ZAVO-500943 format. One record per residue: residue number from 0; x, z, y of N, C-alpha, C in turn; residue in one letter. Coordinates in steps of 0.2 Angstrom, whole numbers, plus 5000, padded with zeros to 4 digits. Last residue first. Layout:
num,nx,nz,ny,cax,caz,cay,cx,cz,cy,residu
NUM,X,Z,Y,X,Z,Y,X,Z,Y,A $
...
***
This chain:
num,nx,nz,ny,cax,caz,cay,cx,cz,cy,residu
102,5539,5449,5468,5541,5448,5474,5548,5442,5469,A $
101,5536,5460,5457,5533,5452,5457,5535,5447,5463,L $
100,5538,5470,5461,5541,5467,5453,5539,5461,5453,L $
99,5532,5473,5473,5540,5472,5471,5543,5469,5466,Y $
98,5518,5474,5470,5523,5468,5473,5529,5467,5473,G $
97,5520,5486,5460,5519,5479,5457,5522,5471,5462,Q $
96,5524,5494,5471,5530,5493,5467,5527,5485,5462,L $
95,5511,5494,5479,5518,5491,5481,5524,5488,5476,R $
94,5505,5500,5467,5503,5494,5470,5509,5489,5475,E $
93,5510,5511,5469,5511,5508,5463,5508,5500,5462,I $
92,5508,5516,5481,5515,5513,5478,5514,5510,5473,D $
91,5491,5518,5480,5495,5512,5483,5502,5509,5483,L $
90,5492,5528,5471,5490,5520,5469,5493,5515,5473,A $
89,5498,5537,5478,5502,5534,5471,5498,5531,5469,I $
88,5487,5539,5490,5496,5536,5489,5500,5535,5484,K $
87,5476,5546,5481,5477,5538,5484,5484,5536,5488,N $
86,5485,5559,5479,5482,5553,5471,5483,5546,5475,L $
85,5483,5563,5491,5490,5561,5488,5489,5556,5483,Y $
84,5470,5564,5493,5474,5558,5499,5482,5558,5496,S $
83,5466,5573,5484,5461,5567,5483,5469,5561,5488,G $
82,5480,5582,5480,5475,5580,5484,5472,5575,5483,S $
81,5484,5592,5463,5484,5586,5469,5478,5584,5473,L $
80,5481,5609,5465,5478,5601,5459,5483,5597,5466,A $
79,5492,5624,5459,5484,5621,5463,5484,5613,5462,G $
78,5508,5626,5465,5503,5625,5459,5497,5624,5464,G $
77,5521,5626,5472,5514,5629,5477,5510,5631,5472,G $
76,5526,5612,5468,5529,5617,5471,5524,5621,5475,M $
75,5520,5603,5457,5526,5607,5457,5527,5612,5460,Q $
74,5503,5605,5455,5508,5602,5461,5515,5605,5459,R $
73,5498,5599,5439,5496,5603,5446,5503,5600,5450,G $
72,5487,5587,5432,5494,5591,5433,5493,5595,5440,R $
71,5478,5577,5430,5477,5582,5428,5481,5588,5429,R $
70,5480,5568,5440,5474,5570,5441,5473,5577,5439,R $
69,5491,5562,5435,5493,5568,5442,5488,5571,5443,S $
68,5485,5558,5423,5491,5561,5422,5490,5568,5428,Y $
67,5479,5545,5430,5474,5553,5427,5480,5560,5425,A $
66,5490,5541,5433,5486,5543,5439,5482,5547,5436,L $
65,5496,5534,5420,5497,5539,5426,5494,5543,5431,Y $
64,5485,5528,5416,5485,5532,5412,5490,5537,5418,G $
63,5485,5517,5425,5480,5524,5426,5480,5529,5421,E $
62,5498,5512,5423,5495,5514,5430,5491,5519,5428,W $
61,5497,5509,5411,5501,5513,5412,5499,5518,5419,D $
60,5486,5497,5411,5485,5505,5406,5489,5511,5404,P $
59,5495,5489,5416,5485,5493,5418,5489,5499,5415,K $
58,5510,5490,5412,5506,5487,5412,5501,5491,5415,N $
57,5527,5489,5407,5523,5491,5411,5519,5487,5411,Y $
56,5539,5487,5400,5532,5487,5397,5528,5489,5400,D $
55,5550,5487,5408,5545,5479,5406,5541,5480,5403,S $
54,5553,5497,5410,5549,5495,5416,5546,5489,5414,L $
53,5551,5505,5394,5552,5503,5399,5551,5501,5403,A $
52,5543,5522,5388,5540,5515,5389,5546,5512,5396,K $
51,5541,5534,5386,5546,5531,5380,5545,5523,5381,G $
50,5538,5544,5392,5533,5541,5386,5537,5535,5384,S $
49,5548,5544,5401,5548,5549,5398,5544,5547,5391,H $
48,5547,5532,5407,5552,5536,5402,5552,5538,5399,Q $
47,5537,5534,5415,5536,5529,5410,5541,5532,5407,Q $
46,5540,5544,5421,5536,5547,5418,5536,5542,5414,H $
45,5550,5540,5430,5551,5543,5427,5546,5548,5421,A $
44,5541,5530,5437,5544,5526,5431,5548,5534,5426,L $
43,5532,5540,5444,5529,5537,5439,5534,5533,5435,F $
42,5543,5546,5450,5541,5550,5446,5538,5545,5442,Y $
41,5548,5534,5459,5551,5538,5455,5548,5541,5450,G $
40,5537,5533,5466,5537,5527,5463,5543,5530,5459,V $
39,5537,5544,5475,5531,5543,5471,5533,5538,5465,R $
38,5552,5541,5483,5549,5547,5479,5543,5547,5473,R $
37,5548,5527,5488,5551,5528,5483,5552,5535,5478,V $
36,5537,5534,5496,5535,5530,5492,5539,5529,5486,S $
35,5545,5542,5504,5541,5545,5501,5538,5540,5496,N $
34,5553,5533,5509,5558,5537,5508,5553,5540,5505,Y $
33,5545,5523,5517,5549,5520,5512,5553,5528,5509,V $
32,5538,5531,5527,5536,5530,5522,5539,5524,5515,V $
31,5551,5533,5534,5548,5540,5529,5543,5536,5525,A $
30,5553,5520,5541,5558,5525,5534,5555,5529,5531,Q $
29,5541,5512,5541,5543,5515,5542,5549,5520,5536,E $
28,5541,5494,5533,5538,5499,5532,5544,5503,5537,Y $
27,5545,5479,5533,5544,5481,5540,5543,5488,5537,G $
26,5551,5473,5522,5544,5471,5523,5542,5476,5529,Q $
25,5563,5481,5520,5563,5473,5524,5556,5471,5524,A $
24,5559,5489,5516,5563,5491,5524,5563,5483,5526,S $
23,5555,5487,5505,5553,5490,5505,5552,5490,5513,L $
22,5567,5482,5497,5562,5476,5499,5557,5483,5503,W $
21,5575,5495,5496,5576,5489,5500,5570,5485,5504,R $
20,5566,5500,5487,5569,5505,5494,5571,5497,5500,E $
19,5570,5492,5479,5564,5495,5480,5563,5497,5486,Y $
18,5583,5494,5474,5581,5486,5474,5573,5487,5477,G $
17,5583,5506,5470,5587,5505,5479,5584,5498,5478,L $
16,5575,5509,5461,5573,5511,5465,5577,5509,5469,L $
15,5581,5500,5449,5574,5498,5453,5574,5502,5457,Y $
14,5592,5508,5449,5596,5501,5452,5588,5500,5455,G $
13,5588,5519,5441,5593,5519,5453,5591,5511,5452,R $
12,5579,5524,5433,5579,5518,5435,5582,5516,5441,N $
11,5585,5541,5434,5580,5538,5430,5579,5532,5435,V $
10,5594,5549,5439,5596,5551,5433,5593,5543,5432,K $
9,5588,5555,5451,5597,5553,5453,5595,5547,5445,S $
8,5575,5560,5449,5575,5553,5452,5582,5549,5451,L $
7,5577,5575,5442,5576,5568,5437,5579,5561,5441,H $
6,5571,5586,5450,5580,5581,5449,5581,5575,5444,G $
5,5564,5594,5438,5566,5591,5444,5573,5589,5446,R $
4,5558,5585,5426,5560,5590,5427,5563,5588,5435,E $
3,5539,5586,5419,5545,5583,5421,5550,5587,5425,L $
2,5531,5596,5408,5533,5595,5416,5539,5592,5417,K $
1,5522,5589,5394,5526,5593,5398,5529,5591,5406,E $
0,5504,5585,5391,5513,5583,5392,5517,5587,5395,M $
***
């Protein structure tokens, strides 16, 4: 898969991201957690859109596919692989997104 362009978050699923940000804040998450979670979920949504899928088409294979993609891709800044800790944060953020969508 080709690399997603930087700066795509302002163009992709803005309404979902703003709603997700408000929901996380209402849940009591710290501002740094909210900021980073919204950014990582934005990358996931951009990946979905790049794959030709809408958020309404979201399902577990998409989540697993995105994690597999994240394991394979290098860091966008500085090269190298993504750390296990960062991959765990992606998985947690996708679980939070599921909570938001079901709320």
